[in-house]
C-alpha beads as a LAMMPS data file, in Angstrom:
LAMMPS data file: protein, C-alpha beads

471 atoms
470 bonds

1 atom types
1 bond types

-500.0 500.0 xlo xhi
-500.0 500.0 ylo yhi
-500.0 500.0 zlo zhi

Masses

1 110.0

Atoms # bond

1 1 1 0.264 -0.516 -0.123
2 1 1 1.725 2.914 -1.308
3 1 1 2.095 5.722 1.139
4 1 1 -0.255 8.675 0.216
5 1 1 -2.728 5.434 0.523
6 1 1 -4.897 7.804 -2.997
7 1 1 -6.686 8.669 0.737
8 1 1 -8.084 13.108 -0.128
9 1 1 -6.288 13.872 3.660
10 1 1 -7.404 17.765 3.092
11 1 1 -11.077 16.327 3.425
12 1 1 -10.291 13.895 6.286
13 1 1 -8.410 16.127 8.177
14 1 1 -10.286 18.640 8.230
15 1 1 -13.050 16.409 9.712
16 1 1 -11.535 15.215 12.582
17 1 1 -12.002 16.592 16.148
18 1 1 -8.221 16.674 16.976
19 1 1 -7.361 18.762 13.158
20 1 1 -6.216 21.817 15.339
21 1 1 -6.080 23.914 11.632
22 1 1 -9.605 23.428 11.105
23 1 1 -10.775 26.938 9.706
24 1 1 -7.122 27.526 7.745
25 1 1 -6.367 27.344 4.324
26 1 1 -3.595 24.609 4.519
27 1 1 -1.878 21.307 2.314
28 1 1 -0.871 18.267 2.869
29 1 1 2.896 18.438 2.746
30 1 1 3.872 14.568 2.780
31 1 1 2.276 11.359 4.166
32 1 1 5.194 9.284 5.652
33 1 1 4.873 5.875 6.565
34 1 1 6.079 5.404 10.048
35 1 1 5.445 1.635 11.086
36 1 1 3.020 -1.290 10.336
37 1 1 2.315 -3.498 12.929
38 1 1 1.816 -7.360 12.127
39 1 1 -0.439 -9.386 14.038
40 1 1 -1.485 -12.974 13.609
41 1 1 -4.639 -11.404 11.629
42 1 1 -3.031 -11.589 7.717
43 1 1 -5.733 -9.410 6.411
44 1 1 -5.252 -6.411 8.989
45 1 1 -2.521 -3.829 8.357
46 1 1 -1.619 -1.295 11.612
47 1 1 -0.001 1.600 10.183
48 1 1 0.983 4.836 12.025
49 1 1 1.470 7.494 8.994
50 1 1 4.041 11.207 9.774
51 1 1 1.161 13.426 8.140
52 1 1 2.644 17.282 7.633
53 1 1 0.405 19.889 7.388
54 1 1 1.534 23.780 5.312
55 1 1 -0.477 26.138 6.262
56 1 1 -1.099 28.717 3.044
57 1 1 -2.333 31.546 4.918
58 1 1 0.349 34.977 5.998
59 1 1 0.439 33.697 9.290
60 1 1 1.701 30.400 7.592
61 1 1 3.850 27.446 9.270
62 1 1 3.714 23.401 9.292
63 1 1 2.305 20.895 11.680
64 1 1 3.237 17.248 11.768
65 1 1 0.009 14.820 12.313
66 1 1 0.357 11.514 13.959
67 1 1 -2.313 9.000 12.035
68 1 1 -3.160 5.730 13.216
69 1 1 -5.068 3.987 10.049
70 1 1 -5.951 0.099 9.798
71 1 1 -7.311 -1.519 6.718
72 1 1 -8.854 -4.435 5.437
73 1 1 -9.813 -6.505 1.931
74 1 1 -13.505 -6.313 3.046
75 1 1 -15.381 -3.152 4.474
76 1 1 -15.446 -3.439 8.701
77 1 1 -19.405 -2.908 9.794
78 1 1 -18.107 -2.596 13.557
79 1 1 -15.840 0.261 12.693
80 1 1 -18.061 1.532 9.792
81 1 1 -18.660 5.058 11.625
82 1 1 -14.543 5.496 11.630
83 1 1 -14.414 4.716 7.649
84 1 1 -11.793 7.088 6.473
85 1 1 -11.405 5.786 2.473
86 1 1 -10.663 3.573 0.514
87 1 1 -7.514 3.041 -1.070
88 1 1 -5.563 1.421 -3.820
89 1 1 -3.275 -1.343 -3.216
90 1 1 -2.069 -3.124 -6.281
91 1 1 -5.239 -4.157 -8.319
92 1 1 -7.029 -4.736 -5.194
93 1 1 -8.635 -1.928 -2.688
94 1 1 -8.501 -1.638 0.735
95 1 1 -10.803 0.029 2.718
96 1 1 -8.905 2.390 5.520
97 1 1 -10.389 3.403 8.853
98 1 1 -8.812 5.344 12.549
99 1 1 -7.345 2.474 14.069
100 1 1 -7.493 5.093 17.102
101 1 1 -11.250 2.681 17.054
102 1 1 -10.239 -0.588 15.805
103 1 1 -9.537 -2.619 18.663
104 1 1 -7.944 -5.511 16.161
105 1 1 -5.588 -2.416 15.662
106 1 1 -5.019 -1.067 19.041
107 1 1 -4.118 -4.665 20.627
108 1 1 -1.091 -4.448 18.459
109 1 1 -0.282 -1.421 20.513
110 1 1 -1.335 -3.281 23.979
111 1 1 1.048 -6.188 22.441
112 1 1 3.929 -4.245 22.460
113 1 1 3.160 -2.805 25.553
114 1 1 3.415 -5.710 27.239
115 1 1 6.095 -6.924 25.138
116 1 1 7.959 -4.799 27.565
117 1 1 7.616 -5.411 30.706
118 1 1 10.059 -7.502 31.413
119 1 1 12.973 -5.150 29.957
120 1 1 11.228 -2.248 30.339
121 1 1 11.703 -1.810 26.289
122 1 1 10.844 -3.218 23.445
123 1 1 11.659 -3.195 19.631
124 1 1 8.399 -4.027 17.413
125 1 1 7.588 -3.291 13.679
126 1 1 9.520 -0.030 14.218
127 1 1 8.120 1.288 16.993
128 1 1 9.680 1.025 20.249
129 1 1 7.295 0.710 23.523
130 1 1 8.481 1.590 26.756
131 1 1 7.457 0.231 30.454
132 1 1 7.419 1.562 33.539
133 1 1 9.045 -0.573 36.388
134 1 1 6.710 -2.215 38.680
135 1 1 3.712 -1.608 36.615
136 1 1 1.553 -4.685 35.017
137 1 1 -0.416 -5.177 31.768
138 1 1 -2.377 -7.757 30.616
139 1 1 -2.424 -8.570 27.024
140 1 1 -6.430 -9.768 27.101
141 1 1 -7.102 -5.950 27.240
142 1 1 -10.276 -4.800 25.176
143 1 1 -9.921 -1.361 23.779
144 1 1 -12.624 1.039 23.364
145 1 1 -12.406 4.609 22.351
146 1 1 -13.175 7.820 25.012
147 1 1 -15.073 10.885 22.995
148 1 1 -15.358 13.812 22.850
149 1 1 -11.214 14.987 22.762
150 1 1 -9.727 17.258 20.750
151 1 1 -6.289 17.734 20.754
152 1 1 -5.565 13.633 20.921
153 1 1 -7.051 11.009 21.676
154 1 1 -8.022 8.733 24.067
155 1 1 -9.023 4.899 23.855
156 1 1 -9.718 3.124 27.147
157 1 1 -7.931 -0.726 27.993
158 1 1 -11.516 -2.439 29.944
159 1 1 -10.799 -0.596 33.402
160 1 1 -7.219 -1.441 33.628
161 1 1 -5.327 1.481 31.561
162 1 1 -6.277 4.444 29.495
163 1 1 -4.150 5.353 26.216
164 1 1 -3.565 8.735 25.093
165 1 1 -2.307 8.492 21.506
166 1 1 -0.694 12.088 20.082
167 1 1 -2.300 13.669 17.251
168 1 1 -0.142 16.366 17.064
169 1 1 3.666 15.621 17.354
170 1 1 6.766 16.848 17.390
171 1 1 10.531 15.739 18.032
172 1 1 11.539 15.476 21.288
173 1 1 10.205 14.509 24.897
174 1 1 6.814 15.384 25.574
175 1 1 6.700 16.972 28.067
176 1 1 3.698 15.035 29.240
177 1 1 5.506 11.483 29.088
178 1 1 8.236 13.247 31.028
179 1 1 6.484 14.129 34.134
180 1 1 4.649 11.830 34.845
181 1 1 7.355 8.758 34.785
182 1 1 8.922 11.591 37.416
183 1 1 5.836 11.335 39.611
184 1 1 4.973 8.345 38.930
185 1 1 8.701 6.897 39.868
186 1 1 8.415 9.337 43.042
187 1 1 4.886 7.395 43.714
188 1 1 3.256 10.606 43.777
189 1 1 -0.587 9.787 44.958
190 1 1 -1.522 13.405 43.396
191 1 1 -1.572 11.620 39.439
192 1 1 -2.533 8.839 37.350
193 1 1 0.016 6.716 37.048
194 1 1 2.166 5.914 33.859
195 1 1 2.828 2.751 32.931
196 1 1 4.356 2.747 29.746
197 1 1 4.806 5.162 26.128
198 1 1 5.361 4.441 22.689
199 1 1 8.123 6.290 21.241
200 1 1 10.143 5.711 17.129
201 1 1 14.105 7.159 16.565
202 1 1 13.693 9.556 13.535
203 1 1 15.524 8.983 10.358
204 1 1 17.884 12.349 11.482
205 1 1 18.644 11.321 14.818
206 1 1 15.746 12.865 16.532
207 1 1 13.471 11.015 18.489
208 1 1 9.133 11.248 18.439
209 1 1 7.294 10.018 20.832
210 1 1 3.732 9.222 20.156
211 1 1 1.645 7.534 22.895
212 1 1 1.578 7.090 26.602
213 1 1 -0.474 3.921 28.389
214 1 1 -1.772 5.574 32.128
215 1 1 -3.782 4.290 35.125
216 1 1 -7.431 4.357 34.277
217 1 1 -8.625 5.985 36.890
218 1 1 -12.322 3.605 37.710
219 1 1 -13.956 6.645 40.074
220 1 1 -12.552 9.704 38.502
221 1 1 -14.892 13.017 37.881
222 1 1 -14.134 15.624 35.703
223 1 1 -12.761 18.920 38.079
224 1 1 -14.643 21.427 36.124
225 1 1 -17.897 18.999 36.085
226 1 1 -17.721 18.762 39.885
227 1 1 -17.506 22.347 40.036
228 1 1 -20.300 23.059 37.918
229 1 1 -22.424 20.950 39.225
230 1 1 -21.920 22.749 43.371
231 1 1 -22.074 25.916 41.367
232 1 1 -26.052 24.709 40.075
233 1 1 -26.931 23.011 43.495
234 1 1 -25.938 27.478 44.903
235 1 1 -27.845 28.636 41.841
236 1 1 -31.196 25.673 42.885
237 1 1 -32.330 28.222 46.220
238 1 1 -30.725 31.709 45.773
239 1 1 -31.814 32.706 49.340
240 1 1 -29.140 30.567 51.221
241 1 1 -25.632 31.881 51.671
242 1 1 -23.079 29.657 49.688
243 1 1 -21.893 28.181 52.476
244 1 1 -25.242 26.611 53.660
245 1 1 -26.193 25.676 50.515
246 1 1 -25.037 21.604 49.584
247 1 1 -22.733 23.694 47.393
248 1 1 -20.170 24.844 48.888
249 1 1 -16.848 24.045 47.585
250 1 1 -14.421 24.813 49.757
251 1 1 -14.023 21.701 51.379
252 1 1 -12.974 20.541 47.626
253 1 1 -11.025 23.729 46.574
254 1 1 -8.634 22.840 49.885
255 1 1 -7.777 19.504 49.260
256 1 1 -7.308 20.295 45.405
257 1 1 -4.626 23.322 46.611
258 1 1 -2.923 20.341 48.533
259 1 1 -2.728 18.598 45.902
260 1 1 -1.229 20.902 43.528
261 1 1 0.843 21.525 46.537
262 1 1 2.808 18.580 46.504
263 1 1 2.866 17.827 42.664
264 1 1 5.066 21.561 42.824
265 1 1 7.379 20.088 45.595
266 1 1 8.499 16.427 43.518
267 1 1 7.982 18.191 40.863
268 1 1 11.250 21.355 42.316
269 1 1 12.645 18.344 43.732
270 1 1 12.799 16.207 40.713
271 1 1 13.941 18.972 37.576
272 1 1 16.189 21.950 38.187
273 1 1 14.681 24.635 39.630
274 1 1 16.712 28.465 40.761
275 1 1 15.696 31.366 41.855
276 1 1 16.826 34.119 39.150
277 1 1 16.912 38.005 39.501
278 1 1 15.549 41.200 39.615
279 1 1 16.521 41.027 35.699
280 1 1 14.004 38.410 35.661
281 1 1 11.435 39.606 37.281
282 1 1 11.724 42.734 35.333
283 1 1 11.445 40.451 31.711
284 1 1 8.394 39.128 32.884
285 1 1 7.051 41.753 33.743
286 1 1 7.610 43.460 30.134
287 1 1 6.328 39.977 28.424
288 1 1 2.991 40.991 30.323
289 1 1 2.776 44.983 29.249
290 1 1 3.624 43.319 25.430
291 1 1 0.759 41.745 26.068
292 1 1 -1.270 43.647 27.513
293 1 1 -0.509 46.263 24.707
294 1 1 -0.790 43.953 21.737
295 1 1 -4.518 42.474 24.051
296 1 1 -5.815 46.586 23.571
297 1 1 -4.874 47.025 20.396
298 1 1 -7.939 43.623 20.510
299 1 1 -10.180 43.898 22.879
300 1 1 -10.942 47.687 23.448
301 1 1 -13.178 47.088 26.348
302 1 1 -9.837 46.681 28.637
303 1 1 -8.716 50.156 28.079
304 1 1 -10.671 50.882 31.612
305 1 1 -8.236 48.486 33.624
306 1 1 -4.786 49.769 31.585
307 1 1 -3.109 51.181 34.193
308 1 1 -3.422 49.478 36.899
309 1 1 -2.953 46.031 35.403
310 1 1 0.722 47.936 34.104
311 1 1 0.869 48.556 38.670
312 1 1 0.626 45.779 39.515
313 1 1 3.450 44.594 36.550
314 1 1 5.768 47.480 37.603
315 1 1 5.238 45.463 41.185
316 1 1 6.012 42.403 40.036
317 1 1 8.863 44.064 38.079
318 1 1 10.074 46.009 41.538
319 1 1 10.337 42.377 43.486
320 1 1 14.214 41.392 44.680
321 1 1 14.313 37.421 42.971
322 1 1 12.005 35.113 41.846
323 1 1 11.686 31.748 42.388
324 1 1 11.112 29.255 38.861
325 1 1 10.554 26.053 38.480
326 1 1 9.138 22.436 36.301
327 1 1 5.101 23.148 35.701
328 1 1 1.741 21.821 35.100
329 1 1 1.836 24.516 32.135
330 1 1 -1.940 24.910 31.485
331 1 1 -3.357 23.900 35.398
332 1 1 -7.695 24.801 34.452
333 1 1 -10.237 22.758 36.507
334 1 1 -10.434 20.779 33.570
335 1 1 -6.849 19.186 33.772
336 1 1 -8.163 17.422 37.656
337 1 1 -10.529 14.739 38.456
338 1 1 -12.032 13.704 41.578
339 1 1 -11.586 10.526 42.935
340 1 1 -12.267 8.183 45.908
341 1 1 -8.675 8.543 46.689
342 1 1 -8.821 11.964 46.188
343 1 1 -7.977 14.877 43.638
344 1 1 -5.798 13.707 40.876
345 1 1 -4.016 16.095 38.065
346 1 1 -3.953 14.753 34.679
347 1 1 -2.551 16.431 31.215
348 1 1 1.219 18.066 31.529
349 1 1 1.518 18.343 27.988
350 1 1 1.966 21.908 28.824
351 1 1 -0.068 24.808 25.939
352 1 1 -0.292 22.298 22.957
353 1 1 0.404 25.579 20.934
354 1 1 4.087 26.298 21.623
355 1 1 6.937 23.815 21.520
356 1 1 7.973 21.019 23.585
357 1 1 11.287 23.960 24.303
358 1 1 9.150 26.475 25.083
359 1 1 6.651 24.436 27.534
360 1 1 9.504 22.851 29.773
361 1 1 10.874 26.143 30.566
362 1 1 11.103 26.760 34.278
363 1 1 8.338 29.747 35.590
364 1 1 6.952 30.318 38.653
365 1 1 4.355 28.061 40.275
366 1 1 2.142 30.896 40.809
367 1 1 1.417 30.889 37.039
368 1 1 0.046 27.015 37.234
369 1 1 -1.977 29.129 40.387
370 1 1 -2.948 31.501 38.900
371 1 1 -4.678 29.420 36.190
372 1 1 -6.706 27.356 38.431
373 1 1 -8.299 31.013 40.398
374 1 1 -9.629 31.505 37.252
375 1 1 -10.921 28.474 36.432
376 1 1 -12.792 28.470 39.406
377 1 1 -14.582 32.418 37.798
378 1 1 -15.285 30.504 35.523
379 1 1 -16.842 28.015 36.893
380 1 1 -18.850 30.104 38.985
381 1 1 -19.790 32.360 35.870
382 1 1 -20.473 29.670 33.092
383 1 1 -24.042 28.026 35.300
384 1 1 -24.922 32.000 35.706
385 1 1 -24.771 33.053 32.358
386 1 1 -27.114 29.563 31.393
387 1 1 -28.807 29.822 33.489
388 1 1 -31.624 32.331 32.948
389 1 1 -33.551 35.230 35.167
390 1 1 -36.502 35.500 35.948
391 1 1 -36.265 39.792 36.393
392 1 1 -33.639 42.228 37.622
393 1 1 -33.721 40.739 41.386
394 1 1 -32.995 37.407 40.622
395 1 1 -29.820 38.431 38.245
396 1 1 -28.741 40.496 40.696
397 1 1 -28.673 37.436 43.426
398 1 1 -27.638 34.976 41.376
399 1 1 -24.544 37.082 40.157
400 1 1 -23.691 37.142 43.216
401 1 1 -23.971 34.066 44.385
402 1 1 -21.390 33.154 41.723
403 1 1 -19.085 35.492 42.825
404 1 1 -19.961 34.214 46.232
405 1 1 -19.062 30.628 45.417
406 1 1 -15.955 31.713 43.217
407 1 1 -14.571 33.618 46.386
408 1 1 -14.494 31.369 48.385
409 1 1 -12.732 28.388 46.174
410 1 1 -10.907 30.665 44.845
411 1 1 -9.551 31.505 48.750
412 1 1 -9.495 28.054 49.886
413 1 1 -7.742 26.826 47.390
414 1 1 -5.002 28.995 48.166
415 1 1 -5.577 28.580 51.824
416 1 1 -4.356 24.663 51.099
417 1 1 -1.593 25.537 48.577
418 1 1 0.183 28.034 50.849
419 1 1 -0.690 26.184 53.417
420 1 1 1.402 22.832 52.246
421 1 1 3.759 25.315 50.829
422 1 1 5.004 26.142 54.636
423 1 1 7.869 28.905 54.647
424 1 1 8.670 28.275 50.506
425 1 1 5.568 29.560 49.730
426 1 1 7.119 33.016 50.565
427 1 1 5.749 36.945 52.740
428 1 1 1.942 37.062 51.705
429 1 1 2.914 40.244 50.044
430 1 1 4.927 38.463 47.627
431 1 1 2.541 36.334 47.041
432 1 1 -0.083 38.915 46.632
433 1 1 1.940 40.619 43.794
434 1 1 3.046 37.525 41.872
435 1 1 -0.415 36.416 41.631
436 1 1 -2.231 39.961 40.779
437 1 1 0.384 39.686 37.660
438 1 1 -0.092 36.464 37.126
439 1 1 -4.268 36.033 37.261
440 1 1 -3.851 39.147 35.129
441 1 1 -1.999 37.753 32.101
442 1 1 -3.830 34.791 32.054
443 1 1 -7.324 37.378 32.261
444 1 1 -5.455 39.696 29.529
445 1 1 -5.128 36.438 26.921
446 1 1 -8.655 34.949 27.800
447 1 1 -10.379 38.101 26.979
448 1 1 -8.845 38.299 23.499
449 1 1 -9.769 34.489 22.842
450 1 1 -13.479 35.443 24.128
451 1 1 -13.347 38.304 22.105
452 1 1 -12.728 36.207 18.873
453 1 1 -14.430 32.795 19.487
454 1 1 -17.404 33.551 22.342
455 1 1 -17.862 37.768 22.742
456 1 1 -20.686 37.161 24.984
457 1 1 -18.237 35.609 27.764
458 1 1 -16.051 38.394 27.710
459 1 1 -17.259 40.115 31.189
460 1 1 -15.944 36.983 32.706
461 1 1 -11.944 38.360 32.030
462 1 1 -13.683 42.120 32.478
463 1 1 -14.908 41.181 35.818
464 1 1 -11.281 39.419 37.042
465 1 1 -9.318 42.480 35.427
466 1 1 -11.266 45.038 37.484
467 1 1 -10.462 42.633 40.735
468 1 1 -6.867 43.641 40.460
469 1 1 -4.876 46.653 42.432
470 1 1 -8.465 46.789 44.246
471 1 1 -7.105 44.903 47.586

Bonds

1 1 1 2
2 1 2 3
3 1 3 4
4 1 4 5
5 1 5 6
6 1 6 7
7 1 7 8
8 1 8 9
9 1 9 10
10 1 10 11
11 1 11 12
12 1 12 13
13 1 13 14
14 1 14 15
15 1 15 16
16 1 16 17
17 1 17 18
18 1 18 19
19 1 19 20
20 1 20 21
21 1 21 22
22 1 22 23
23 1 23 24
24 1 24 25
25 1 25 26
26 1 26 27
27 1 27 28
28 1 28 29
29 1 29 30
30 1 30 31
31 1 31 32
32 1 32 33
33 1 33 34
34 1 34 35
35 1 35 36
36 1 36 37
37 1 37 38
38 1 38 39
39 1 39 40
40 1 40 41
41 1 41 42
42 1 42 43
43 1 43 44
44 1 44 45
45 1 45 46
46 1 46 47
47 1 47 48
48 1 48 49
49 1 49 50
50 1 50 51
51 1 51 52
52 1 52 53
53 1 53 54
54 1 54 55
55 1 55 56
56 1 56 57
57 1 57 58
58 1 58 59
59 1 59 60
60 1 60 61
61 1 61 62
62 1 62 63
63 1 63 64
64 1 64 65
65 1 65 66
66 1 66 67
67 1 67 68
68 1 68 69
69 1 69 70
70 1 70 71
71 1 71 72
72 1 72 73
73 1 73 74
74 1 74 75
75 1 75 76
76 1 76 77
77 1 77 78
78 1 78 79
79 1 79 80
80 1 80 81
81 1 81 82
82 1 82 83
83 1 83 84
84 1 84 85
85 1 85 86
86 1 86 87
87 1 87 88
88 1 88 89
89 1 89 90
90 1 90 91
91 1 91 92
92 1 92 93
93 1 93 94
94 1 94 95
95 1 95 96
96 1 96 97
97 1 97 98
98 1 98 99
99 1 99 100
100 1 100 101
101 1 101 102
102 1 102 103
103 1 103 104
104 1 104 105
105 1 105 106
106 1 106 107
107 1 107 108
108 1 108 109
109 1 109 110
110 1 110 111
111 1 111 112
112 1 112 113
113 1 113 114
114 1 114 115
115 1 115 116
116 1 116 117
117 1 117 118
118 1 118 119
119 1 119 120
120 1 120 121
121 1 121 122
122 1 122 123
123 1 123 124
124 1 124 125
125 1 125 126
126 1 126 127
127 1 127 128
128 1 128 129
129 1 129 130
130 1 130 131
131 1 131 132
132 1 132 133
133 1 133 134
134 1 134 135
135 1 135 136
136 1 136 137
137 1 137 138
138 1 138 139
139 1 139 140
140 1 140 141
141 1 141 142
142 1 142 143
143 1 143 144
144 1 144 145
145 1 145 146
146 1 146 147
147 1 147 148
148 1 148 149
149 1 149 150
150 1 150 151
151 1 151 152
152 1 152 153
153 1 153 154
154 1 154 155
155 1 155 156
156 1 156 157
157 1 157 158
158 1 158 159
159 1 159 160
160 1 160 161
161 1 161 162
162 1 162 163
163 1 163 164
164 1 164 165
165 1 165 166
166 1 166 167
167 1 167 168
168 1 168 169
169 1 169 170
170 1 170 171
171 1 171 172
172 1 172 173
173 1 173 174
174 1 174 175
175 1 175 176
176 1 176 177
177 1 177 178
178 1 178 179
179 1 179 180
180 1 180 181
181 1 181 182
182 1 182 183
183 1 183 184
184 1 184 185
185 1 185 186
186 1 186 187
187 1 187 188
188 1 188 189
189 1 189 190
190 1 190 191
191 1 191 192
192 1 192 193
193 1 193 194
194 1 194 195
195 1 195 196
196 1 196 197
197 1 197 198
198 1 198 199
199 1 199 200
200 1 200 201
201 1 201 202
202 1 202 203
203 1 203 204
204 1 204 205
205 1 205 206
206 1 206 207
207 1 207 208
208 1 208 209
209 1 209 210
210 1 210 211
211 1 211 212
212 1 212 213
213 1 213 214
214 1 214 215
215 1 215 216
216 1 216 217
217 1 217 218
218 1 218 219
219 1 219 220
220 1 220 221
221 1 221 222
222 1 222 223
223 1 223 224
224 1 224 225
225 1 225 226
226 1 226 227
227 1 227 228
228 1 228 229
229 1 229 230
230 1 230 231
231 1 231 232
232 1 232 233
233 1 233 234
234 1 234 235
235 1 235 236
236 1 236 237
237 1 237 238
238 1 238 239
239 1 239 240
240 1 240 241
241 1 241 242
242 1 242 243
243 1 243 244
244 1 244 245
245 1 245 246
246 1 246 247
247 1 247 248
248 1 248 249
249 1 249 250
250 1 250 251
251 1 251 252
252 1 252 253
253 1 253 254
254 1 254 255
255 1 255 256
256 1 256 257
257 1 257 258
258 1 258 259
259 1 259 260
260 1 260 261
261 1 261 262
262 1 262 263
263 1 263 264
264 1 264 265
265 1 265 266
266 1 266 267
267 1 267 268
268 1 268 269
269 1 269 270
270 1 270 271
271 1 271 272
272 1 272 273
273 1 273 274
274 1 274 275
275 1 275 276
276 1 276 277
277 1 277 278
278 1 278 279
279 1 279 280
280 1 280 281
281 1 281 282
282 1 282 283
283 1 283 284
284 1 284 285
285 1 285 286
286 1 286 287
287 1 287 288
288 1 288 289
289 1 289 290
290 1 290 291
291 1 291 292
292 1 292 293
293 1 293 294
294 1 294 295
295 1 295 296
296 1 296 297
297 1 297 298
298 1 298 299
299 1 299 300
300 1 300 301
301 1 301 302
302 1 302 303
303 1 303 304
304 1 304 305
305 1 305 306
306 1 306 307
307 1 307 308
308 1 308 309
309 1 309 310
310 1 310 311
311 1 311 312
312 1 312 313
313 1 313 314
314 1 314 315
315 1 315 316
316 1 316 317
317 1 317 318
318 1 318 319
319 1 319 320
320 1 320 321
321 1 321 322
322 1 322 323
323 1 323 324
324 1 324 325
325 1 325 326
326 1 326 327
327 1 327 328
328 1 328 329
329 1 329 330
330 1 330 331
331 1 331 332
332 1 332 333
333 1 333 334
334 1 334 335
335 1 335 336
336 1 336 337
337 1 337 338
338 1 338 339
339 1 339 340
340 1 340 341
341 1 341 342
342 1 342 343
343 1 343 344
344 1 344 345
345 1 345 346
346 1 346 347
347 1 347 348
348 1 348 349
349 1 349 350
350 1 350 351
351 1 351 352
352 1 352 353
353 1 353 354
354 1 354 355
355 1 355 356
356 1 356 357
357 1 357 358
358 1 358 359
359 1 359 360
360 1 360 361
361 1 361 362
362 1 362 363
363 1 363 364
364 1 364 365
365 1 365 366
366 1 366 367
367 1 367 368
368 1 368 369
369 1 369 370
370 1 370 371
371 1 371 372
372 1 372 373
373 1 373 374
374 1 374 375
375 1 375 376
376 1 376 377
377 1 377 378
378 1 378 379
379 1 379 380
380 1 380 381
381 1 381 382
382 1 382 383
383 1 383 384
384 1 384 385
385 1 385 386
386 1 386 387
387 1 387 388
388 1 388 389
389 1 389 390
390 1 390 391
391 1 391 392
392 1 392 393
393 1 393 394
394 1 394 395
395 1 395 396
396 1 396 397
397 1 397 398
398 1 398 399
399 1 399 400
400 1 400 401
401 1 401 402
402 1 402 403
403 1 403 404
404 1 404 405
405 1 405 406
406 1 406 407
407 1 407 408
408 1 408 409
409 1 409 410
410 1 410 411
411 1 411 412
412 1 412 413
413 1 413 414
414 1 414 415
415 1 415 416
416 1 416 417
417 1 417 418
418 1 418 419
419 1 419 420
420 1 420 421
421 1 421 422
422 1 422 423
423 1 423 424
424 1 424 425
425 1 425 426
426 1 426 427
427 1 427 428
428 1 428 429
429 1 429 430
430 1 430 431
431 1 431 432
432 1 432 433
433 1 433 434
434 1 434 435
435 1 435 436
436 1 436 437
437 1 437 438
438 1 438 439
439 1 439 440
440 1 440 441
441 1 441 442
442 1 442 443
443 1 443 444
444 1 444 445
445 1 445 446
446 1 446 447
447 1 447 448
448 1 448 449
449 1 449 450
450 1 450 451
451 1 451 452
452 1 452 453
453 1 453 454
454 1 454 455
455 1 455 456
456 1 456 457
457 1 457 458
458 1 458 459
459 1 459 460
460 1 460 461
461 1 461 462
462 1 462 463
463 1 463 464
464 1 464 465
465 1 465 466
466 1 466 467
467 1 467 468
468 1 468 469
469 1 469 470
470 1 470 471
């Protein structure tokens, strides 16, 4: 079967959930076969392709996507919904499907991971399967794809494991694998343990990591869903104070703060960290000012807050030093899971739009904290905006309860986090300055995003900007 398969790649990519270039003009520059996994079924071909996408708009640039496919001589009704197209193979026609949705194809990936258990590494059909010591996987596990994801694809293996197949890929060590391996080996109780990963050596000597498999958390509830459910309980009886409503999130927020502190402490001990001088705080503040100025040109509604935001950034620049370390890098409630064993923090891949080299750069832990504080605000306001009010009085009371829920969650999260860090959390004044700057920077980013994508939500980040410097 030829590498291009005779498939209309542009059409295929455009209809997938995980392709990041939808809405931009692009063309497929190249399609390279990375590996073809062999199994007992001679009819099945499980092939992994690397597709290079070149953008033809003014911004330009290119991206690479991993596309696992499976093909058969005969149509497969069981995965008809994952049909990609028909491809010529000599004089015959092969029927091609998204391999992530094909349990027979995924069983070949699982076999490679099982084979790596004894020695920690197994080469198979061009791929290298790696395992973390002390973990066990059964070859009898059956896969089923999860729905709802966008940037990657996840496959569940019964109630035992979940494999994340990276779609947009870049050469180098993926931070999600790197951090999960370190935290798993360190015995962290605040993550889903890593079992292994899949990678391949590139012809130029580079490394491409394609997937990771980790513990499946059977009792997990998405953190954002749990938070918004809590807010809905508050909204169900507006006459009750938040703490009396049955929807108070303060205790959960405290425990989440404690979990993040434990993860940050292990990351600080496991990766290089440093305390940078005042020049670093000045550079950080200057980058925030630059983002503010750019955002103000896109979102004029920011202008009334710009003077106070610049004051917050100036206070950051005056700090004597800045402690930096490895972080989560893209933390919000949607990157957390609540289980019967407590909170788990997931998806350490960092911001998907940034190259690996930038994602692994040390930064202040208060950037992660700020991201979570903003997420509490979003949970409350999204629910508030989604419930129509009977009259202005009810709307005002609903807004008040949303503010109260968010304020309590933010305060208790921060208290749990700081108490767990102890003296390493720094002084209260230093924390206030750092959080004002990082929260403002995050809200400025949100304002631009909402202006472009969800203009009816722009009031959410604007309200956060209004609070900066008013305490």
